[in-house]
N, C-alpha and C positions, 0 to 999 in steps of 0.2 A: 574512525577505529572503524576495523572489520571484526565479526561477532569470531572471526576465525584466531581473533590474534589473544592471546591468553590472558591479558588484562581487563576484557572486556568484562561487563556485569551490567546487566538490564539492572536497571536503578528501581530502587520502592521509594514509591513517594506517597508521604499521608497527607489527605485531603484537608485543609484547614480552612477556608472561607471560600464561597461563592462570588463569582465576580458578575458573569455575563452569562446568555446564551449567545451563540455563537450564529446559529442561523433557525430561520424557522422547518430546515425538513426532519424527517422519521428521528432521524438518528437523538436530534438537538442537542449538539454538545456543546458543555458547560465550561467556558474558560474560568478556572480556580484557581486559587493563591494558596501552594500546596510546598511540605519541606521534605527536602530529599532524605531519607531516615542513613543513609552512610553519611554522606557529608554535615546534615544541617543543615543547607542552604537552603532559604527559600526563593520562591521562583512562581513562576504563571503556567501554568500547565492545559491540557484540553483534555477533558474528560469525555469518553464516551463509555455510559455508563451499562451494564448489563439489563438494565431494564426498560432499553429503547427496542423502537418497533426490531429494528435490523443487526442489535447487538445480542450475543448468544459467545457462549465459549468455542465456540469454532470460527465463531466472526471474529472472535481475541485471536486464535492462533490466525488465520488468515491476515487480519493486521499485522500483526510483528510479523510472520514469515514473509508480505511483501516488503515493508522497510528492510529487513535483515537481506531480502534479495535486491533488492535495489541498491544498496548499499556495494555487497558484492561485484554486482558489473561495471560499478564503477560511477553511478547516477545518487544524487541527495534527497534523503526522504527524511520527514519529520523523524527526532531523535524518540524510539517511542518507552514508554514506563509502566510498572504498573504501580494504579491510584488505591489505595485504601480509603474507602470511604466509611465513614465512623457511625455510628446512631448520632453521636455530638454533633456532627457534620450533615447529617440528614434535618436535624432538627433547626438550624441554622437557616432550612429550605422552604419553613412552614410557610404559609400563606403567599407564595412565588409559583407559577403556571406550573413548575418543573416537579415538585415537591414528591408527585407520586413517581416521576420517573428514577429520581435519584433514590426516595425511600424502596425501591423495586431493586435498588443496585448494591446493597451492602457486600461490602469484601473487595477482592482485587477487581478492579476494570481497568481494562486498556485505557492509556493515555498518554501524553507525548509535551514535548517542550513545545512551548506557544512560542511560532515564530512570527516576531516584529518587523517591520518595515518591506515587509514584500507583498504583491499585491495577484489579483488574478490578471490574464491577458486580457487586451482590451481585443474584443472581437475584428478579425478580419485588419488586424492590424499588420504588415508583414514582420517577423522574426528578423531580431538582430542575430548578427554573425551568429552568437558564443550563443543563445539559443536554440538557436536550427543547429549548430552540433548536437548540441542534446535531447535535441527532440529528435532527431534522429534514432539515435539510444533509447528512449524513450515509448517510441513509437514501438520500438523491435519487442524492450521487455515484456510491455503491455501486449502482442500478441502471443508472445510465449508464455507470459502464465495465464491468458484469458481474462486478462483484465477489462471486462467489457463497459466499466465502470468511469470510463476518463474520454469526455463528448463536448460538443457543444453546449449541453444543456447543462453540465457537473464535471468543469475544469477539472478538480481534484489537485491541483498541484498550483503553486505560488513560484511568482520570479519577482528579479529587481532587477529584470531589463539584461544579468549576466547570468544569475544561475538559475537554475529551474530545481525547486522543494517539491517532490512526488508528495501525498498524503491520501490518508482514504482508502484503504483494499479490504474493507470486509467482502468485497464482490468482486474480489479477484479471483482467482483459481478456478472456474465458473463451471469446469471440466468436471470439478465434484460434485456436481450438482445431476449428473447424467449417469443413469446404472452403465458401466462397462461394455457391454454387450450392445450398446445403443452410440458409444464412442464411435469413431473414424478410426477404422484399423494401422491407419499411418496417419499420424496426426500433425506428423513435418509438413505435410500437404494441404497446403488451405483451399480449406470445401468450397465453394462460389456461395453459400448458405452464410455465413457466416463473414465473410468479404460484406456481402450484402446488407446483413444485419449488425453489424456492431465495428468491423474491420474500418469499412469506408466513413466511420460515423467518429472513429477518432479525434480529437480537438487536432491533431496536429496531420493527421490527412490528408487534407486541402494543400498546406503547403509542402506537404512532399513530394505527393505526386507530379510527375515528370522531371524530377531534378536531375536523375539519372544518376541517382548515389549508388553504388556498389556494397550492400548491406552485409555482402562478405565480408568484409573489413570488420565485423562488431562482433564474427563471431567467436573472436580468442575472448571478446568480454565477458558476454555471454556462455562459453564456456565456461567459468569459474564457480558456473552452481553445480558447482562436481559433488561428488559424495563427503571431499571433509566437508564442505561447506553446510551437506544435511547431518552433519552427524553433530557441529556445530550450532546448528539454528535446532537440533530437538534439544541439544543440552543446555542454553539461554530461554527455553519456554516453559515457563511455570508449571510444574506438574497440573494444578489445575486446569491448567490451558490445551493440556495434550489429549488429541484426538487423532482417531484411526485417518483422519483424515491425510496428517503429513507422511503418513506411508504412501500414500494414494500421488499427493502431490509430487512426491520426489519422484516416483515410476513414472510418471509422464513426462515431468522435465528432463529427466534424462533419456526418456526413450527419445526426446525431438531432435536434444541433443548431440546424439548420436547417429543425425543425419543432420548435424546442423548446415553443411553446405545446401545442400535440396532447402533447407527451412529456411535458409536468407536468400536462396533463388527464386523462391516463394513469393517473398516481402519483395524483391526487385519485380517481380513479375505483377505483384497489385498495384505496383504505386507508378510504375513503366507510364 
């Protein structure tokens, strides 16, 4: 379901029980058992608490916008939720390494439904046909949103050999961290420094280079990130997570998409 669908609602989940820490990274996401506030159904969720090193209200908003935007262009991404962390849940963490992180994460946090049956890509293994088709759109999407954080060291996506599910967008929209007067005046044209520093390091770049794919065919999907989408994105972003960066993000993406033909030509150029 897209967020432009009138029936869409960002779920609210109450944290019930901690299960395990998923990684040893800076964010230390926690697998928890939670209950949906509306349906009262229990399930497993990934909690990314505000007390983690790279998480904040701004990061929550970028996470949410990254998932929403991925859906809009036709990709799969984890299903985001709000996870409410209560003092009672924090008390269950006493004696665990993550107690301090969770105790700093009281209230509403970003989370997502846990994805079972999926794995990371095997480094160097050729993509299956279904994966390759999605990989082209993933690459184009990540360049569009300036997602510098999907590479060989940190894939931030999962697969079952047929479908690709994206996750972890807290570092997406990296242009928001650059003062406007220092940004490229024509952001639809890819600068050599960006190509060297992060575009060529994208996980899928080595497998897409030299394949003679015309990225212009993806222009209609990328162009779905229009004004209606951004209006819906604001509507479904919790008020406490709304920051001025959303306006900046919309303006930047719309500026690039106003020159989508030139942007896709640039993608053809760097992957030739």
